[in-house]
N, C-alpha and C positions, 0 to 999 in steps of 0.2 A: 504494500500500500504506500502510495506517495503522500508525503506530508507537504502541505502548502504553507507558505509564510503569511498569507493574507493578501498578497498582491492580486491574486485572481479575484477574490471577493471584492476588493477595492475597485478593480476594473469592471466587474459586473455591475456594481452600483453606479459607477461613472457612466458606463455605456447606456444603461437603462435610463438614467436621468437625462443624458444628452439626446437620446433618441425619443424621449417622451413626446407623445402626440404624433409621431411620424407613422405612416402606414406603408406597407408594401404596395407597389403600383398594381400588380396583377391580382394578388389575393386579398388586398385590403386588411391584412393581418397587421398587428403591431410590429413595427420594424425591428424592435429589440430582439424579437425571436430569431431573426436571421443570424446575428453574431453568436447568440447562444447555441444555435444549431451548428455553426462552424466550429465552435469550441468543443462541442460534443464529438464531432467528427475527428478533430485532432486527438482528443482523448482516446477514442476508440481505435484509430488507425495509425497513429504516429508513435513510434518507439523512440524515446528520448530520455536522457538523464535530466533534462530541464523541461519537463512537461508543463509545469506551472507557467513558465515564461511563454511557451508556445500557445497555450490556451489563453493567456492574457492578451497576447497579440491578436489572436482570433477574435476576442471580444471587442478589441479596439480598432480593428482593421478598417472600418468605414467611418469612424467618428470625425476625422478631419475632412474627409470628402463630403460627407452628408450633413454635418452639423456646422452651421456658420459660426457658432460661438466656441469652436475648439481649434487650437493651433498645435502644430507639431511641437513647438516649444513647451506648451502645457503638458502634452503627453510625455515628453522627455523628462520634465521636472517631476511629474507625479509618479512615473513608472520606470 
């Protein structure tokens, strides 16, 4: 079992907050479900000694592109 440091949980909260109110164009589902799905795929299929970091990146992968109030600098400082 992999022990996480809390970075993943922090990224989950951050991603959900930043994507709040956004919907997927095709399905009209809440957008935050997409990065969570990507993180689950990483967990299931990626073998790594740094799984928490990879899953964190999966959660954050669309925040700069899709959220006007997020910068790369902010992501770098927080994570």
